[in-house]
C-alpha positions in Angstrom: 258.2 -48.8 229.4 257.1 -45.3 228.4 253.4 -46.5 228.3 253.6 -48.0 231.7 255.0 -44.7 233.1 252.1 -42.7 231.6 249.7 -45.2 233.4 251.3 -44.5 236.6 251.3 -40.8 236.1 247.4 -41.0 235.4 247.1 -43.3 238.5 248.9 -40.6 240.7 246.7 -37.8 239.5 243.6 -39.9 240.1 244.7 -40.6 243.7 245.4 -36.9 244.4 242.0 -35.9 243.2 240.2 -38.5 245.1 242.1 -37.6 248.1 240.8 -34.0 247.5 237.1 -35.1 247.1 237.1 -34.8 243.4 235.9 -37.5 240.8 239.0 -37.4 238.6 236.6 -38.6 235.5 234.1 -36.0 235.8 235.8 -33.2 237.9 232.7 -33.2 240.1 232.9 -33.0 243.9 232.3 -36.3 245.6 229.2 -36.5 247.9 229.8 -35.8 251.7 229.4 -39.5 252.6 231.9 -40.8 250.1 234.7 -43.0 251.6 237.5 -40.8 249.9 236.4 -37.8 251.8 237.2 -39.4 255.2 240.4 -38.1 256.6 242.2 -41.4 257.1 241.4 -42.7 253.7 242.3 -39.3 252.2 245.8 -39.3 253.8 246.4 -42.9 252.6 245.6 -41.8 249.0 248.1 -39.0 249.3 250.6 -41.3 250.8 250.3 -43.9 247.8 250.4 -41.1 245.3 253.6 -39.6 246.8 255.2 -43.1 246.9 254.4 -43.6 243.2 256.0 -40.3 242.2 259.1 -40.5 244.3 259.9 -44.1 244.5 258.2 -46.1 241.6 258.2 -43.8 238.7 261.9 -42.7 238.9 263.1 -46.3 238.8 261.1 -47.0 235.7 262.1 -44.0 233.7 264.5 -44.8 230.8 268.1 -44.1 231.9 270.3 -42.3 229.5 273.0 -44.6 228.2 276.5 -43.4 228.6 278.2 -44.1 225.4 281.7 -45.3 225.6 284.2 -43.1 223.8 285.0 -44.1 220.3 288.6 -45.5 219.9 290.9 -43.0 218.0 291.1 -44.2 214.5 294.7 -44.3 213.4 294.9 -43.4 209.7 297.6 -45.0 208.0 299.2 -43.3 205.0 298.0 -44.9 201.9 301.1 -46.4 200.2 302.1 -44.8 196.8 301.1 -47.1 194.0 304.1 -47.8 191.6 303.4 -46.6 188.1 304.1 -49.6 185.8 304.8 -48.2 182.2 307.9 -50.1 181.3 308.3 -53.2 179.2 308.6 -56.5 181.3 312.1 -58.2 181.2 312.7 -61.5 183.0 316.3 -62.2 183.1 317.8 -65.7 183.7 319.0 -64.4 187.1 315.3 -63.4 188.1 314.0 -66.7 186.8 316.6 -68.6 188.8 314.8 -67.5 192.0 311.5 -69.1 190.9 310.4 -72.1 193.1 307.6 -74.6 191.9 304.9 -75.5 194.2 304.6 -79.1 195.2 300.8 -78.6 195.8 298.4 -77.6 192.8 298.2 -74.0 192.3 295.7 -72.0 190.3 296.8 -70.1 187.3 296.1 -66.8 189.1 298.1 -68.0 191.9 301.1 -69.1 189.7 300.9 -65.6 188.1 301.3 -63.9 191.6 304.3 -66.0 192.3 305.7 -65.0 189.0 305.1 -61.2 189.7 307.2 -61.5 192.8 310.3 -62.0 190.6 309.9 -58.4 189.3 312.0 -55.9 191.3 310.2 -53.4 193.3 310.5 -49.8 191.8 311.5 -51.1 188.4 308.4 -49.7 186.8 307.9 -52.9 184.7 304.4 -54.0 184.1 303.3 -57.3 185.9 301.5 -60.2 184.4 297.9 -60.3 184.4 295.8 -63.4 184.0 294.9 -62.8 180.4 298.7 -62.7 179.3 299.2 -66.4 180.4 295.7 -67.5 179.4 296.1 -66.3 176.0 299.4 -68.1 175.6 298.0 -71.4 177.0 294.9 -71.1 174.6 297.3 -70.6 171.6 299.2 -73.7 172.5 296.0 -75.7 172.8 296.2 -76.1 176.6 293.1 -74.2 177.6 289.8 -73.5 175.8 287.0 -71.1 176.6 283.8 -72.5 178.1 280.7 -70.7 179.1 280.3 -70.8 183.0 277.5 -69.5 185.3 276.1 -66.1 184.3 277.4 -66.2 181.0 281.1 -65.9 182.1 283.8 -67.3 179.9 286.1 -69.9 181.8 289.5 -71.1 180.7 289.5 -74.7 181.3 291.9 -77.5 180.3 291.8 -79.4 177.0 292.4 -83.2 177.0 296.0 -82.2 175.8 296.2 -79.8 178.7 295.1 -82.5 181.1 298.0 -84.6 179.9 300.3 -81.8 180.8 299.0 -81.5 184.3 296.4 -78.8 184.1 293.4 -79.7 186.1 289.7 -78.8 186.0 288.6 -78.0 189.8 285.2 -77.1 191.1 284.9 -75.8 194.6 282.8 -73.5 196.9 284.8 -70.4 197.7 283.2 -67.8 200.0 279.9 -69.2 199.5 280.0 -69.1 195.6 280.4 -72.2 193.4 283.5 -71.7 191.3 285.1 -73.7 188.5 288.7 -72.9 187.5 292.0 -74.5 186.4 294.7 -75.6 188.8 298.4 -76.4 187.7 300.2 -79.5 188.9 304.0 -79.5 188.8 304.3 -80.4 185.2 301.8 -77.7 184.2 303.8 -75.1 186.2 306.9 -76.2 184.3 305.2 -75.8 181.1 304.2 -72.3 181.9 307.7 -71.5 183.1 309.3 -72.9 180.0 307.2 -70.7 177.9 307.4 -67.7 180.1 309.2 -65.5 177.4 305.8 -66.0 175.1 303.9 -64.6 178.2 306.3 -61.9 178.4 305.8 -60.9 174.9 302.0 -61.0 175.4 302.3 -58.8 178.4 304.4 -56.2 176.5 302.0 -56.4 173.5 299.3 -55.5 176.0 301.3 -52.4 177.2 302.0 -51.2 173.7 298.2 -51.2 172.9 297.5 -49.4 176.1 299.9 -46.7 175.2 298.3 -46.5 171.6 294.7 -46.2 173.3 296.2 -43.6 175.8 297.5 -41.5 173.0 294.2 -41.6 171.1 292.1 -40.6 174.2 290.4 -44.0 174.6 291.7 -44.7 178.0 290.1 -44.0 181.5 291.9 -42.5 184.5 293.1 -45.7 185.7 295.1 -46.7 182.6 292.4 -49.1 181.7 289.9 -48.9 178.8 286.7 -47.1 179.6 283.9 -49.3 180.4 282.3 -50.9 177.3 280.5 -54.1 176.5 279.7 -55.8 173.2 276.4 -56.8 171.8 277.0 -60.4 172.7 277.9 -59.5 176.2 274.8 -57.5 176.6 272.6 -60.5 175.8 273.9 -62.2 178.9 272.5 -59.4 181.2 269.9 -60.9 183.5 267.0 -58.7 182.8 263.9 -59.2 184.8 260.8 -57.2 185.7 261.6 -57.1 189.4 262.6 -53.6 190.4 266.4 -53.5 191.6 268.6 -50.8 192.9 271.0 -48.9 190.7 273.8 -50.6 192.5 272.6 -54.1 191.3 272.4 -52.9 187.8 276.0 -51.9 187.9 277.0 -55.2 189.5 275.3 -57.1 186.7 276.9 -55.0 184.1 280.3 -55.6 185.6 279.7 -59.3 185.6 279.5 -59.2 181.8 283.2 -58.3 181.6 285.7 -61.1 181.1 287.8 -62.1 184.2 290.9 -59.9 184.6 290.0 -57.7 181.8 291.7 -54.4 181.2 288.4 -52.5 181.3 287.2 -50.0 184.0 284.3 -51.2 186.0 281.2 -49.0 185.9 280.0 -47.4 189.2 276.3 -47.0 190.3 276.8 -43.2 190.5 277.7 -43.2 186.7 274.3 -44.9 186.0 272.4 -42.7 188.4 273.9 -39.5 186.9 272.8 -40.6 183.4 269.3 -40.9 184.6 269.5 -37.4 186.0 271.1 -35.9 182.9 268.2 -37.6 180.7 265.5 -36.1 183.0 264.5 -39.5 184.4 265.6 -38.6 188.1 265.7 -35.2 189.7 267.9 -34.2 192.7 266.5 -32.8 195.9 267.5 -31.7 199.4 265.8 -32.4 202.7 265.5 -30.1 205.6 268.9 -31.1 206.8 270.4 -30.5 203.4 270.9 -34.1 202.5 270.7 -34.9 198.9 268.2 -37.5 197.6 266.8 -38.4 194.3 263.2 -38.9 193.0 261.8 -40.1 189.6 260.5 -37.5 187.3 257.2 -38.0 185.5 259.2 -39.1 182.6 261.3 -41.4 184.8 258.1 -43.0 186.4 256.8 -43.7 182.8 260.1 -45.5 181.9 260.2 -47.8 184.9 261.8 -45.8 187.6 259.9 -46.4 190.8 260.1 -45.8 194.6 259.6 -48.4 197.4 258.8 -47.3 201.0 261.4 -48.9 203.3 262.7 -48.6 206.9 266.5 -47.5 207.6 268.7 -48.7 210.2 267.6 -46.1 212.6 263.9 -46.9 212.1 263.1 -44.0 209.9 261.0 -44.3 206.8 262.4 -43.5 203.5 261.6 -44.1 199.7 264.2 -46.2 197.7 264.6 -45.5 194.0 264.4 -48.8 192.0 264.6 -49.7 188.4 262.3 -52.2 186.8 262.7 -54.1 183.7 261.8 -51.2 181.4 264.4 -49.0 183.0 267.1 -51.7 183.0 266.5 -52.2 179.2 266.8 -48.4 178.8 270.3 -48.7 180.5 271.3 -51.5 178.2 270.3 -49.5 175.0 272.6 -46.7 176.1 275.1 -48.6 178.1 278.2 -47.7 176.1 277.3 -44.0 176.2 277.2 -43.9 180.1 280.9 -43.8 181.0 
C-alpha cells in the first residue's frame, strides 16, 4: 500500500506541473502549441490532481489501528508451599481411607493417590517415585532397562507380570512413552508392602539432612546438579550448533526420572561461558543486555547466526557447536 501511495503522489505532481505548462521530467517549459497549455485541458489536469489528493489518496492511507485495552490481569497470591521435613508415618487409620482403582494405574499415579493420605500441614515428606520403585526392584518386581535417549526405565520382570504389573507403550503429548501400570493385584502388593516404602522415604530424608548439614544441598533442598561419567556418555553431542537452552535440556535429560537432583538452567551454563571469557556481555542503545562470543569463544565453538525476531527485526543468536558442547561436558560438574 505505501508504494501505491507514492506512485499516486508522483502522478499528482506530474499533473500539476503539466497543467502549469512544465515538463515534470525535465522541468523545461512546454512549447506554446502543446495540448497541456490549452486552458480547458489545463483545468482538467488540475481537477484530476485535486481529486487524487482529496478523494483517492486519503482512502488508501494506512489507518491507525485502535488497540483494544488489555484485560486487567488478576494476580493470584502464590500458595505457600508446605515445608516437608518430618518423617513419614502412615497409621492404620490413614491407610483405611485408601481405595484401589478398578482401572490400571501407573506407578506414579498410585503414588499420587497414596500421598493424598498424608494430612495437610503435617510436615511429613511425601512419597516420590524412587521410594516405591526401589522397593519393587529389591522385591524382584521391576528391573531397569535402557529406554530412548539413554533413560533408565523401571519395567516389570516376569515375576512382576504374574503379580499384575504390566508394561505399557503409549504416545503421550506427542512423545512415545514406555512405563509400568498396576492392575488391582499389583496395587494390593504395593499396599501390603507400604511400610517398606515408608522406610525408604524416611531413609531418603535422613540422607538429605546429612547432605544439608555438610553443605552439599541446593536451595530447593535437592542435591546440586551433577552427572556421572556414565550419564555423560549418553549426552547426544553433534556438530550442529544449538542454543544454550538446548544444552541445558539435554543435560537434564541425563538425570534419572524423579531424581532428587536440581535441574540445570541455561543461565548457569551461559554465565559459566562468561566467567571463562568465552562470552562477553554488552548493552544496545536501549540498554538491553545481549551476549557475543569473544575471540577465545569463537575459537572454541561459540558462534552467531543471523535470525529474524517476532517483530521482524534482525538479531544475532549465540549458538554452541560440537566443540563448545564438549567443553561444557568436560566441566559440567563445575557449572552449578
